[in-house]
C-alpha positions as CSV (number, residue, x, y, z in Angstrom):
1,M,0.0,0.0,0.0
2,K,1.2,3.5,-0.9
3,R,1.5,6.1,1.8
4,Y,1.7,9.9,1.3
5,F,3.5,12.3,3.6
6,L,3.9,16.1,3.9
7,P,7.5,17.2,3.9
8,A,9.0,17.3,7.3
9,A,9.5,21.0,7.2
10,I,5.8,21.7,6.7
11,L,4.9,19.5,9.7
12,F,7.5,21.3,11.8
13,L,5.9,24.6,11.0
14,A,2.4,23.3,11.9
15,A,3.7,21.7,15.2
16,N,5.4,24.9,16.5
17,V,2.5,27.4,16.2
18,P,1.4,28.7,19.6
19,G,-2.3,29.2,20.2
20,Q,-3.2,32.9,20.6
21,S,-5.8,35.5,19.7
22,G,-4.8,37.4,16.6
23,P,-6.2,38.9,13.4
24,G,-9.8,38.5,12.4
25,I,-13.1,40.2,11.6
26,T,-15.5,41.7,14.1
27,G,-18.6,43.8,13.7
28,T,-22.4,44.2,14.1
29,V,-25.3,42.9,12.1
30,K,-28.3,45.2,11.9
31,Q,-31.6,45.4,10.0
32,G,-32.3,49.1,9.8
33,S,-31.1,50.4,13.1
34,Q,-32.0,47.2,15.1
35,P,-29.2,44.8,16.0
36,I,-30.0,41.2,15.0
37,A,-29.2,38.4,17.4
38,G,-28.7,34.9,16.0
39,A,-27.7,36.0,12.5
40,V,-25.2,33.7,10.7
41,V,-22.0,35.5,9.5
42,T,-19.9,33.7,6.9
43,I,-16.4,34.6,5.7
44,V,-14.8,32.9,2.7
45,S,-11.1,33.3,1.9
46,Q,-10.0,34.5,-1.6
47,A,-6.9,32.2,-1.3
48,K,-6.7,28.9,-3.1
49,G,-9.1,26.4,-1.4
50,G,-11.5,29.1,-0.2
51,A,-11.4,28.4,3.5
52,R,-14.7,29.2,5.1
53,S,-15.7,30.2,8.7
54,T,-19.0,31.0,10.3
55,A,-20.2,32.6,13.5
56,E,-23.5,33.7,15.1
57,T,-24.2,37.1,16.5
58,D,-24.9,37.6,20.2
59,A,-27.8,39.4,21.8
60,A,-26.3,42.8,20.8
61,G,-25.8,41.7,17.2
62,E,-22.0,41.4,17.7
63,F,-19.8,38.8,16.1
64,S,-16.1,37.9,16.0
65,I,-14.3,35.5,13.7
66,S,-10.6,34.7,13.8
67,A,-8.9,34.6,10.3
68,V,-5.5,34.3,8.7
69,P,-4.4,37.6,7.0
70,G,-5.8,37.9,3.5
71,R,-8.8,39.0,1.5
72,Y,-12.3,37.7,2.4
73,S,-15.8,37.8,1.3
74,V,-18.2,38.5,4.2
75,T,-22.0,37.8,4.2
76,A,-24.7,37.6,6.8
77,S,-28.2,36.0,6.9
78,H,-31.0,35.5,9.3
79,S,-34.3,33.6,9.1
80,Y,-37.7,34.8,10.4
81,G,-39.8,31.6,10.0
82,D,-39.9,31.1,6.2
83,T,-38.5,34.5,5.4
84,L,-34.7,34.9,4.8
85,V,-33.0,38.2,5.0
86,S,-29.4,38.5,3.9
87,S,-26.6,41.0,3.2
88,Q,-24.7,41.9,0.1
89,P,-21.1,40.5,0.1
90,Q,-18.4,42.8,1.5
91,W,-14.8,42.3,0.5
92,V,-12.4,43.1,3.3
93,E,-8.6,42.8,3.8
94,V,-7.5,41.2,7.1
95,R,-4.1,42.5,8.3
96,A,-1.9,40.9,10.9
97,S,-1.7,44.1,12.9
98,G,-5.3,43.8,14.3
99,T,-8.9,43.1,13.6
100,T,-11.1,44.5,10.9
101,R,-14.5,45.8,12.0
102,L,-17.6,45.9,9.8
103,E,-21.2,47.0,10.1
104,I,-23.4,44.6,8.1
105,S,-27.0,45.5,7.0
106,L,-29.6,42.9,6.2
107,T,-32.2,43.4,3.5
108,L,-35.2,41.3,2.5
109,S,-34.1,40.9,-1.1
110,G,-31.4,41.9,-3.4
111,P,-29.3,40.6,-6.3
112,I,-27.3,37.4,-5.6
113,R,-23.6,37.8,-6.1
114,E,-22.2,34.3,-6.7
115,T,-18.5,33.7,-6.3
116,V,-16.2,31.3,-8.2
117,T,-12.6,30.2,-7.9
118,I,-12.0,28.5,-11.3
119,A,-11.5,31.6,-13.5
120,A,-8.3,32.8,-11.7
121,D,-7.6,30.1,-9.1
122,Q,-8.8,32.5,-6.4
123,L,-12.2,33.6,-5.2
124,Q,-14.0,36.2,-7.4
125,P,-17.5,37.5,-7.8
126,I,-18.9,35.8,-10.9
127,D,-20.1,39.2,-12.3
128,E,-16.4,40.4,-12.3
129,V,-15.1,37.3,-14.2
130,S,-14.2,38.1,-17.8
131,K,-14.3,34.4,-18.8
132,T,-17.3,32.2,-19.5
133,V,-18.1,30.3,-16.3
134,T,-21.1,28.1,-15.4
135,V,-21.9,26.9,-11.9
136,I,-24.0,23.8,-11.1
137,A,-25.2,23.8,-7.5
138,G,-25.3,20.6,-5.5
139,R,-29.0,21.1,-4.8
140,E,-29.7,21.4,-8.5
141,M,-27.9,18.1,-9.3
142,R,-29.8,16.3,-6.5
143,E,-33.1,17.6,-7.6
144,R,-32.4,16.3,-11.1
145,A,-31.4,12.9,-9.6
146,D,-28.1,12.9,-11.4
147,L,-25.9,9.9,-10.4
148,S,-22.6,10.9,-11.9
149,L,-20.6,14.0,-12.9
150,V,-21.0,13.2,-16.6
151,E,-24.8,13.3,-16.3
152,S,-24.6,16.8,-14.8
153,L,-22.2,18.1,-17.5
154,R,-24.6,17.3,-20.3
155,S,-26.5,20.5,-19.5
156,I,-23.5,22.7,-20.1
157,P,-23.6,24.7,-23.4
158,G,-20.7,23.8,-25.7
159,F,-20.1,20.5,-24.0
160,R,-20.5,17.2,-25.8
161,I,-20.6,14.2,-23.6
162,Q,-19.9,10.8,-25.2
163,Q,-20.3,7.6,-23.2
164,L,-19.7,4.2,-24.8
165,G,-22.8,2.5,-23.2
166,G,-24.6,2.9,-19.9
167,F,-23.5,3.8,-16.4
168,G,-19.8,3.1,-15.7
169,R,-18.7,2.9,-19.4
170,T,-15.9,5.1,-20.6
171,A,-17.0,8.7,-21.0
172,S,-15.3,11.7,-22.7
173,I,-15.9,15.4,-23.0
174,K,-15.5,17.4,-26.1
175,T,-15.5,21.1,-25.3
176,R,-16.4,23.4,-28.2
177,G,-15.3,20.7,-30.7
178,L,-11.9,20.1,-29.3
179,R,-10.3,16.8,-28.4
180,N,-11.2,14.6,-25.4
181,Q,-7.9,15.4,-23.6
182,D,-8.5,19.2,-23.9
183,T,-10.8,19.5,-20.9
184,A,-9.2,19.3,-17.4
185,I,-10.9,17.7,-14.4
186,L,-10.2,19.1,-10.9
187,L,-11.1,17.7,-7.5
188,D,-11.2,20.6,-5.1
189,G,-8.8,22.5,-7.4
190,V,-6.3,19.7,-7.8
191,R,-6.0,18.0,-11.2
192,L,-7.2,14.5,-11.7
193,R,-5.5,12.6,-14.6
194,D,-4.4,9.1,-15.4
195,A,-0.6,9.0,-15.9
196,A,-1.0,5.7,-17.8
197,A,-3.5,7.2,-20.4
198,I,-2.2,7.9,-23.9
199,A,-2.9,11.7,-23.5
200,G,-2.3,11.8,-19.7
201,D,-5.9,13.1,-19.1
202,A,-8.8,12.1,-16.9
203,T,-10.9,10.3,-19.5
204,P,-10.4,6.8,-18.2
205,F,-11.9,7.8,-14.8
206,L,-14.4,10.4,-15.8
207,A,-17.4,8.0,-15.5
208,D,-16.3,6.9,-12.1
209,I,-16.9,10.2,-10.3
210,T,-20.4,9.9,-8.7
211,L,-22.2,12.7,-6.8
212,T,-21.4,11.2,-3.4
213,S,-20.9,14.6,-1.7
214,V,-20.7,17.7,-3.8
215,S,-21.1,21.4,-3.0
216,R,-21.1,22.6,-6.5
217,V,-19.4,22.1,-9.9
218,E,-17.7,25.1,-11.5
219,V,-17.1,24.9,-15.3
220,L,-14.7,27.2,-17.2
221,R,-15.7,27.2,-20.9
222,G,-12.6,28.4,-22.6
223,S,-8.9,28.1,-22.2
224,G,-7.4,27.8,-18.7
225,S,-4.0,26.4,-19.7
226,S,-2.1,29.3,-18.1
227,I,-3.4,28.1,-14.7
228,Y,-4.2,24.4,-15.1
229,G,-1.9,23.1,-17.8
230,T,-2.1,21.8,-21.4
231,N,-5.2,19.6,-20.7
232,S,-7.4,22.7,-20.2
233,I,-7.2,24.3,-23.6
234,G,-10.9,23.7,-24.2
235,G,-12.2,24.0,-20.7
236,T,-11.9,23.1,-17.0
237,V,-14.3,21.3,-14.6
238,N,-13.8,21.7,-10.8
239,F,-15.7,19.3,-8.6
240,I,-15.9,21.0,-5.2
241,T,-16.7,19.1,-2.0
242,P,-18.6,20.7,0.9
243,E,-16.9,22.4,3.8
244,P,-17.4,20.8,7.2
245,A,-20.7,22.0,8.8
246,S,-20.6,24.0,12.0
247,R,-23.1,21.7,13.6
248,P,-23.5,17.9,13.4
249,S,-25.5,17.0,10.3
250,G,-25.9,14.1,8.0
251,Q,-28.1,12.3,5.5
252,V,-28.8,8.7,4.4
253,S,-30.7,7.8,1.2
254,Y,-31.5,4.7,-0.8
255,A,-32.9,4.5,-4.4
256,A,-33.9,1.6,-6.6
257,G,-35.1,1.5,-10.2
258,G,-35.1,-0.3,-13.6
259,L,-32.2,-2.3,-15.0
260,G,-31.4,-3.5,-11.5
261,L,-30.5,-0.1,-10.2
262,Q,-29.7,0.1,-6.5
263,R,-28.0,3.2,-4.9
264,F,-27.0,4.0,-1.3
265,R,-25.6,7.3,-0.2
266,G,-24.7,8.6,3.2
267,N,-22.8,11.6,4.6
268,F,-22.0,13.2,7.9
269,S,-20.3,16.4,8.9
270,A,-19.4,18.1,12.2
271,A,-17.0,20.6,13.9
272,T,-16.0,21.6,17.3
273,D,-17.7,24.6,19.0
274,E,-14.7,26.9,18.1
275,E,-14.4,25.3,14.7
276,T,-10.8,24.4,15.5
277,I,-11.4,20.9,14.0
278,G,-14.0,20.0,11.4
279,F,-14.7,17.1,9.1
280,N,-17.1,15.6,6.6
281,V,-17.3,12.0,5.4
282,A,-19.4,10.5,2.6
283,V,-19.8,7.2,1.0
284,S,-22.0,5.9,-1.9
285,R,-22.6,2.6,-3.6
286,T,-24.2,2.5,-7.0
287,A,-25.1,-0.8,-8.8
288,Y,-26.8,-1.8,-12.0
289,M,-27.2,-5.5,-11.6
290,D,-28.9,-6.3,-15.0
291,G,-28.4,-3.6,-17.6
292,I,-30.0,-3.5,-21.0
293,D,-29.2,-7.1,-22.1
294,G,-29.3,-8.6,-18.5
295,N,-25.6,-9.0,-18.4
296,D,-24.4,-5.4,-18.2
297,D,-23.4,-5.3,-14.5
298,A,-21.9,-2.1,-13.3
299,Y,-20.8,-1.4,-9.7
300,N,-19.3,1.8,-8.3
301,T,-18.2,2.7,-4.7
302,N,-17.0,6.3,-3.9
303,F,-15.6,7.4,-0.5
304,Q,-14.8,11.1,0.3
305,N,-13.3,12.6,3.4
306,R,-12.3,16.2,4.3
307,W,-10.6,17.5,7.4
308,L,-9.9,21.1,8.6
309,F,-7.6,21.9,11.5
310,R,-7.0,25.4,12.8
311,P,-4.5,25.2,15.7
312,S,-4.3,29.0,15.9
313,S,-5.5,32.1,14.2
314,K,-2.3,32.0,12.2
315,T,-2.4,28.5,10.8
316,N,-4.9,26.5,8.6
317,I,-4.3,22.9,7.8
318,S,-6.6,20.8,5.6
319,A,-6.6,17.3,4.2
320,R,-8.9,15.7,1.6
321,F,-9.3,12.1,0.4
322,F,-11.2,10.7,-2.6
323,L,-11.4,7.0,-3.3
324,S,-13.2,5.3,-6.2
325,D,-13.5,1.6,-7.0
326,A,-15.6,0.5,-10.0
327,S,-16.2,-2.5,-12.2
328,V,-18.3,-3.0,-15.3
329,K,-19.2,-5.7,-17.9
330,L,-18.5,-4.7,-21.4
331,N,-20.0,-5.5,-24.8
332,S,-18.4,-6.3,-28.2
333,N,-17.8,-3.2,-30.3
334,P,-20.1,-2.4,-33.2
335,D,-18.8,-3.9,-36.5
336,T,-19.5,-3.8,-40.2
337,L,-21.6,-6.5,-41.9
338,G,-21.2,-7.6,-45.5
339,A,-19.1,-6.1,-48.3
340,L,-17.9,-2.5,-48.0
341,P,-18.1,0.0,-50.8
342,A,-15.1,0.1,-53.1
343,S,-14.5,3.8,-52.5
344,N,-14.4,5.8,-49.2
345,S,-16.3,8.6,-50.9
346,T,-19.5,6.6,-50.7
347,I,-21.8,7.6,-47.7
348,I,-23.2,4.5,-46.1
349,D,-26.8,4.5,-44.9
350,A,-26.3,2.4,-41.7
351,R,-29.0,-0.2,-41.2
352,P,-28.7,-2.4,-38.1
353,G,-28.6,-6.1,-39.1
354,T,-28.1,-5.2,-42.8
355,N,-24.7,-3.6,-43.1
356,F,-23.6,-3.3,-39.5
357,L,-23.9,-5.1,-36.2
358,V,-24.7,-3.2,-33.0
359,D,-22.7,-3.9,-29.8
360,Q,-23.6,-7.4,-28.7
361,D,-23.3,-9.1,-25.3
362,D,-19.8,-10.3,-24.5
363,P,-20.1,-12.5,-21.3
364,D,-16.4,-12.6,-20.6
365,D,-15.3,-9.0,-21.2
366,S,-14.9,-6.7,-18.1
367,Q,-13.1,-3.7,-16.8
368,E,-12.1,-2.7,-13.3
369,T,-10.9,0.8,-12.4
370,S,-9.8,2.5,-9.1
371,F,-8.1,5.7,-8.1
372,F,-7.1,7.3,-4.8
373,N,-6.5,11.0,-4.5
374,G,-5.0,12.4,-1.3
375,Q,-4.3,16.1,-0.7
376,A,-2.9,18.0,2.3
377,S,-2.2,21.8,2.6
378,I,-1.0,24.3,5.1
379,D,-1.2,28.1,5.3
380,H,0.9,29.7,8.0
381,M,1.4,33.4,8.8
382,I,5.1,33.9,9.5
383,S,4.9,37.6,10.1
384,S,2.4,40.4,9.6
385,D,3.1,40.6,5.9
386,L,4.6,37.2,5.0
387,I,2.5,34.0,4.5
388,F,3.8,30.5,3.8
389,S,1.7,28.0,1.9
390,A,2.3,24.4,0.8
391,V,0.3,21.7,-0.9
392,Y,0.9,18.0,-1.4
393,S,-1.1,15.8,-3.7
394,G,-0.8,12.1,-4.3
395,L,-2.8,10.3,-7.0
396,K,-2.7,6.5,-7.5
397,T,-4.7,5.0,-10.5
398,K,-5.2,1.5,-11.8
399,R,-7.1,0.0,-14.7
400,F,-7.5,-3.8,-15.4
401,N,-9.2,-5.2,-18.6
402,D,-9.9,-8.9,-19.0
403,N,-11.4,-10.3,-22.2
404,G,-12.0,-13.9,-23.0
405,P,-12.6,-15.8,-26.3
406,L,-16.4,-15.5,-26.1
407,G,-18.5,-12.7,-27.7
408,A,-19.2,-11.6,-31.3
409,G,-16.6,-12.4,-34.0
410,F,-13.1,-13.7,-33.4
411,Q,-11.6,-12.8,-30.0
412,S,-8.4,-13.9,-28.4
413,A,-8.1,-14.1,-24.6
414,S,-6.2,-11.1,-23.3
415,T,-5.6,-9.0,-20.1
416,S,-4.1,-5.6,-19.7
417,T,-3.1,-3.6,-16.6
418,F,-2.4,0.1,-16.4
419,D,-0.9,1.6,-13.2
420,G,-0.2,5.3,-12.7
421,L,1.2,7.3,-9.8
422,I,1.5,11.1,-9.6
423,Q,3.0,13.0,-6.6
424,T,3.1,16.7,-6.5
425,V,4.6,19.1,-3.9
426,N,4.5,22.9,-4.2
427,A,5.4,25.5,-1.7
428,G,5.4,29.3,-1.8
429,L,5.7,32.6,0.0
430,Q,3.4,35.6,-0.3
431,W,4.8,38.9,0.8
432,T,2.5,41.9,1.0
433,P,4.4,45.1,1.7
434,K,1.9,48.0,1.8
435,R,0.0,47.9,-1.6
436,H,2.1,45.4,-3.3
437,V,1.8,41.6,-3.6
438,V,4.9,39.5,-4.3
439,K,4.6,35.7,-4.7
440,A,7.4,33.1,-5.2
441,G,7.1,29.3,-5.2
442,Y,8.5,26.0,-6.2
443,E,6.8,22.9,-7.5
444,F,8.1,19.3,-7.9
445,E,6.2,16.5,-9.6
446,H,7.1,12.8,-9.8
447,E,5.2,10.6,-12.2
448,K,5.3,6.9,-12.8
449,Y,3.3,4.6,-15.0
450,G,3.4,1.0,-16.3
451,N,1.5,-1.3,-18.6
452,D,1.4,-5.1,-18.5
453,G,-0.3,-6.9,-21.3
454,S,-0.9,-10.7,-21.7
455,T,-2.1,-12.9,-24.5
456,P,-1.7,-16.6,-25.3
457,A,1.3,-15.6,-27.4
458,G,3.1,-14.1,-24.4
459,K,3.4,-11.1,-22.1
460,E,4.7,-7.6,-22.6
461,T,5.7,-5.0,-19.9
462,S,6.5,-1.3,-20.2
463,S,7.1,1.5,-17.6
464,Y,8.3,5.1,-17.4
465,E,9.2,7.3,-14.5
466,P,9.7,11.0,-15.3
467,T,10.1,14.0,-12.9
468,S,9.6,17.7,-13.4
469,Q,10.4,20.9,-11.4
470,A,9.2,24.5,-11.8
471,I,9.9,27.9,-10.1
472,R,7.4,30.7,-10.3
473,F,7.5,34.4,-9.4
474,L,4.7,37.0,-9.5
475,C,4.7,40.7,-8.5
476,R,1.4,42.7,-8.5
477,T,0.3,46.1,-7.3
478,S,-3.1,46.1,-5.6
């Protein structure tokens, strides 16, 4: 079993942070001139990952939230029975020198300013984003009874989803007519891709991402290669999991349907009173035990876990885990029937059973896929204007195909195994002297993949193990 570790230096920083009161946001929530008790105030960091904290106002309408220095979006809301009043988002800068104080006004209605992170890899109001961005809320996906990510993406303009059969079969995305590998898939902002795939993209595992626990899906329709790499020339999809809830909450559901469908899903989330530690955990099991021809079994198990730890007002530590294990029975590929035209210039009017065969049942052709994605990150304020950040990501992928001699046409028994491993570590410093922002960082990536193929004629094995490094620097005046 593979294990993933943060560099020792990062753990040392986390272990030597003293607990103390420090920078944060305080203020009063009012409706008109009346202070509001019990209003929920939420702050969301503009930094990568969008750390979120909440607090309730006291009897005088006062609130206080500790926060690492940085830029935050602040909103407040309060319910009167079935009526919800809320505030417009306020953007504030938290400094290390002290607290930032706000006065928040609640109104019965007003325009909703949605925020996204996918356009610039940091939090932005969607009406200030120059690129084309679409957001699918988790509630919308649940109300549509979507089972997987590919089902939700079918509603995105400019996206063409192709799936080679039913649930669990290989799926691909063509964004605005570009190739399958030109759309990047992110899990909480970290790229998911198969190192053993021909194009190194996420296509082999796209159909395995079920909606076990999702806050929203952000879709960038257009090039994002300057931020997310070459696989995002056409577009980028960011699958965002929920933040831990401030109070214990959970849900369990079961569904059954045609083609032998059975689906179980459960999730639970909680945090300490001071929100020093929070977590959420979710698991789902989806099974189609019959399929169209009675032998198209498909099984999928997803497990998600997210932890947040704030040992002090100067340090945020988070960890995320995403595990998928799936298997599916495959059919024979469609094939031509009879004599083909002498010239390729002839357009064939395809007629099932006359000049081509549809996919037929293949009782001994199956595929098993699995991947494990682990992420860990730390943000630590070294001084009033200097912040250290580091992220580790480990991704282990495996695909196994087994095909026997049965099925349509001539088939030779064969097996193939594809293993991939990608480990990435990046660390950086952000210095904010007065009205300037200076960022510098380093990234190291280690990649390994292998392929084992076996037929009655023999066995072939191949492997490759490249590494890459990068140094980045940015200076901006705010």
